[in-house]
N, C-alpha and C positions, 0 to 999 in steps of 0.2 A: 753406122759405128756404134758399137754397144756403150751403154752407160757404165762408168766403173763404179763397181759395188763398194760403198761404204759400209763396213760391218764391225759388231763388236764379238770380241772372244765368245763362243759359243761356250756354255754352261749346260752340264747336267743335272737336271732337276728329279730326285727321286726321293722314294722313302724306304722304309723296311715291311711294306707292306703289299704284297701282292694287287690287291682290290685298288688300290691307288694309281692314278695313271700317272706315267714317267714322261718326260719329253726332255726336249733341248730348246734352252731358250737363246736368243740372241738378238740383237736390233741390226735391222737393215734400211738403211737409207733413212735413220732416224724413226723406223717403224720395231714395234715390238714382234718379234715372230717366235713361236712356239711349234716344234712337230715332234710328232711321236710316233712317226713312222719313214719309210725310205720313199713316199710314192714320189714329193716333190724332188728327190735326187735319182727316180728311175732305178732304183733300187729294191729287193724284198726284203724289207728289213722291218720286223714287228714286234720289238721288245716288249710293248705290252700284251703281247699274246704268248708270251715266257709263261712257262708252269713253276718256275722256281726263280728266286733272287737272283740265282748266281747268275742262271742263263740269261734274264734281263738284263743284267748287270753287262755282261758280255756284250750284248747285240747293241746296250746305249753304247758303249765305247766304238763298236763299229760303227754307229749311224754316225758317232761326232765325227769319227775320222772322214767317212765320206762326204759327211755336210762340209767339214774345215777343207778339204780338198777341192771340193766344187765352189767355194766361196773365192778361194785363192786363184783358181783360173778363172775368176770372172764369168763363171758360167750357171750361176746359179738362178733357177726362175724365180721371178717376181709374183707373188701371189697375193691375194687378199687378206693381208695381217689384221685388219681392222675385224674379220670376221673371227680368225684364228682365236684373237685377244678376247674377242667376248663369250667365245664357245669357253674357254678353259678358265675366265674369271671366276665361273662358278666353284671348281674344285682348288682356286689358288688358297684357300683356307686351311684344306687339308693336306696339300703338300709339303714336305719338307724340303729345303734346300741342300742339295749335294755338291757342293761345286769343285769339280777337281779337273786340272789340266790335263791333258791326253797323256802323258809321260808316266806321272805318278799314279794317275788313275790306273792305267794299263797294268803297271808294275803291282799295286794295290789288288787288284782284281784277280790276277795270277797266284800272288801269293795266298791270298784268303782260299783260294781253290785248293791249292796245295797243302795248306794246313787243315783243311777239312777232308782231305782226301786219303785213302789207307796206306799211309807212310808211316817209318819208324818216327818214333817221338825225336829221335838226335837228327834225322833229317829236317824234319817239320821246324823243327825250334832252329836250324842253322838257316834257314832258308828267311825266317821269321827275322833272324838276326840280319843278317847282311840286307835285306829289304830297309831295316830302319835306318842302317848305317850309311848305304845310299841315299836313303832321303837326306838324309841330315848333312851329307856332303855337297850334295848338288847345289847351285843356284836356283832361287825362284826361278828365272829368266828359262834354265836347262829345264826344270821342271812344269814349266808352263807351254812348252813347247813340244811337238811330235818327238817320241820316241828315239824316232830314226835321226834325229839331230844332234843326239848327244853323241859326240866324236871318240873316238877310239884313245886319243891324247887324255881325254876328260877320264874315261873311265881307265886308263893304266893309272894316271893320278891318285883317285880313288883306291885303286888294289896296291899303290905303292906305300901305302900304310899298313898293310900287313906283309910287309917282305920282311920278317925279321927271319923265317926261313922259308924253304922254298914249297915247303908241305904247306905251311900256312897260307901262304900266297896263293896257289893253286887249288886249297880248298875253297879260298874266299871267290877265285873266279870261275869255280867249276859252280858254286850256287848260284851267284849273280847270272851267268850265264842259263841256268835252267829258268829264272825268273823271265831274261830278254828274250828268248826262243818261245816261252810258252806264251810272250805278249805277243809275238810276231805272230803266232798262229792265229791268237785271238782278232789280229786285226786284218788276216790275210796278207800280210807283208814279212818277207824275210828278215829281222834284224840280228845281223851276224855281227855287231858291236863289240860282242864279247869275245867273240871266236876269233876276231881280228887283234887282240892286244897280245902282249909279249907271254909267253910261256915260261917257266923255269923249271929245271929239274929239282924235283925232292932228294932231298936226301934223306934216305931209312936211317931209321934210328937203329941203334944195334942194342939189342937184348941178349947179353951174355949169358948163355946156359949156364947152371950149378953142376958142381960139380957133386955126386950123390953123397961124398963127407959131408959138404955144406948143409943139405936141406934140412935135418934135425936140429942141429945147434940152432939155425936161423927160425925154423919155426917154434922152436922151446921159447926162443927169444921173444917174438911177438907175441906168446901166448899168454907170458907171463906180462909183457908190459903193454901190448894195446891188442884185445882178445877179438875187436872187429876186424882189424887188419890180418889177425890171424888167421879168422875163419876165411875172410878173403882170398888169402894165398893158399889154404887149404885148398879150398875148390877150383882155385885156378890151376892149380897141379893135378887135381885128382879129377876133377869132372871137363876138363878143354873149354869151361867156360869163359870170355874176356870178361876183366875185371871190373872196370869201368862201365861198359855199356851192357853187362847181363847180370852179371852178381850183386854188383850196387843196388840194382832194383829189385831183386828177389823178393816177394811176399810168402808167407805161408801156403797159399794158395796154388803157388808154382810147386809145390812141392806132392808126389803123389807113392801110390803104393808103399805105406808106412813108413814115408820119408827116403825111398832108395832111389826116387827117379825124380828129374826134375825135367817138366816139360813147358815150352816155351812156344808163343806164338810166333807167327811170321813178323806181327810188329814188335815182337820182344828180343830179337836177337839180328844181328848185323847181317845174316846172310838171307834175310826175307822169306824164309821157310821154317816150318813147323817142325821143333827139334826137341829132342829125349834124350837126358843123358844118365848115364847111370851115375849113382852118389856109392861109393865103397865105405864097407863097415866101418873103418875107422874113422870115417869123416861124419857117418851118421852117429856114433859115440860123442862127438863133439856139438852135432847141433840139436839133437833131442832134445836138451834141457833147455835150447834156447824155443826152439818151436813149440814146446808143449805149452809155453807161457800166453802164446799169441793168437791174435784173432786172424781169420783167415785172409785178411786184405791188407794185415800189418807187414812193414818192412820190415825182414829179417835185423838189420842193423839198426835202425832208428825205433824199433818196437812200436813206431805208430803207421799210418798208411803215407804220409810223405816221406818219401826218401831222402838220404843226405845230399847234396849237394854235390855237381860233377869232380870237384877238384876233393873230396872228402880223402880218399884215398891216396889221391899223389901227394897230398899236405902230409897225410898221416906217414906217409913210405921217406919222404923226405926227413922227417926228423927221425924215424927210426934209422934209417938208411947212415946217418953219421955216428950213432952211437955204433951199431953193428961194425962200420967201417973201421973206427976206432979199436973196437974189440977183434979184427981181425978175421970177421965171420963172414965178411961178405967183399967183394971187389967191385970195381968200377966199372959201370957199364952194365951192372945186374938189378934186376928193377922188378918188378910185379910181374910183368910179363914175361920174366926169363923164367918163373914156374912153370908156365904154360909151353915155352920153348924146351926146358928139360924133358917134359912128359912128352913130346912130340919128338926129340931126338931119340929119346929113350925107347918108345915106341917102334919108331924107325929102325933103329939099330936090332932089334931083337924079329920084328916080322918084315921087314924091306915089301912093306904092303901099301903103296903111296893110295889105292883108293880107300883102304880101311883108315887110313891117316885123314884125307879129305873128311872123311863120314865124321870122324871123332873132333875135327877142327871145327868143322860146320862150313868150311869153305864153299863157296859159290861152285867152282870148277876144281879140276885137277889141276890147270895151270898155275892157280893160287898157289895149290901145296908145294908144287916144283918148285915155285918161285921162293914159298916159305923156307925149304928145304936149304936151297941154295945159299939163302941170307944166313943160316945159320952153320954152311961150311959141311951140308951133311949130303947134298947132292950137286955133282958138277958132268960140264959136258964131256967129261972120261967115262964116268959111269953110263951116259948115254952111248958114248962110242962103243964100249964094251959089250954093250946089249946089243947092239946092230947085229941083224942075221948075216950071215957071207954065204957064200957058193961052195964053201970047200968042204 
């Protein structure tokens, strides 16, 4: 009959220096044990041979997972822990303890890896945000246990906080799912918890296009009352750029060829690809007095390197909308994005070229552009039916 193992919760002990040894420490039958690799687990896991902090941390998570599994199955081999203890006492003063239970440590590791990767700033910010919110919502016991032990009901309870709209809920579900899936890959164990949660159908927000007669009065009002918002709307209409994710972040350095073009890298736009847009002369006339006073890295709206916050144009638009609505200049459901939609509708009606429109709008695929036109009432199944080839 095998002896029942009495053990404490294994803890990861590491530091921010690759030259210092990392290990997992726990007490087994009242003896302190430190393991730095998977030899005693019959696993080829060697965190301290990793050439990067991130890689070492991922292997430590895996080593911790395999150790915990072996201990709970009562099949961890008894080793000469006294020898290990004496050997490691030399380095003990050089090492910084970093105690992290499996669930939170796994999520932290993948969140940090994502944040350091070549993703858009908004995407990385969303992942960081959902990680912090989830960590705050879960109980200590849940975070101290394995990630796979967090139930679907608990995740749905967390997501319910963001149920004000289907879009908000699904965005949070998507971001949390990215972290869970990535953590599962690091642990070599599928984690389907978030995928099993309830889905909600997002309701598309309606951005009603402007009539041609509305454009100049609205732009004239904004020019007189909110110059920054005026420039934002002018660029949204003329250059096809997105107001909050692209235009708000523009710097002098983004303008090329005597300010007649804007060049965006893949990380600077929603499509994730290098993008070049033309700036019409009537917009350049408004921009040149602003750009001539800026340094290369200065934001064109804040006039410093730091851009305004994400809500800047939304807040400005809400205030301006009330005044314009009272004056009869604007109608319900017309927004900043309506300038982009108006340009899209006008171009499609003139050219009937979906592929050109896809390129101008910066969409990732033609399917997105078709959905875009359908939402604006400019493209429907009847058009597809009429365009189908016949044998007559």
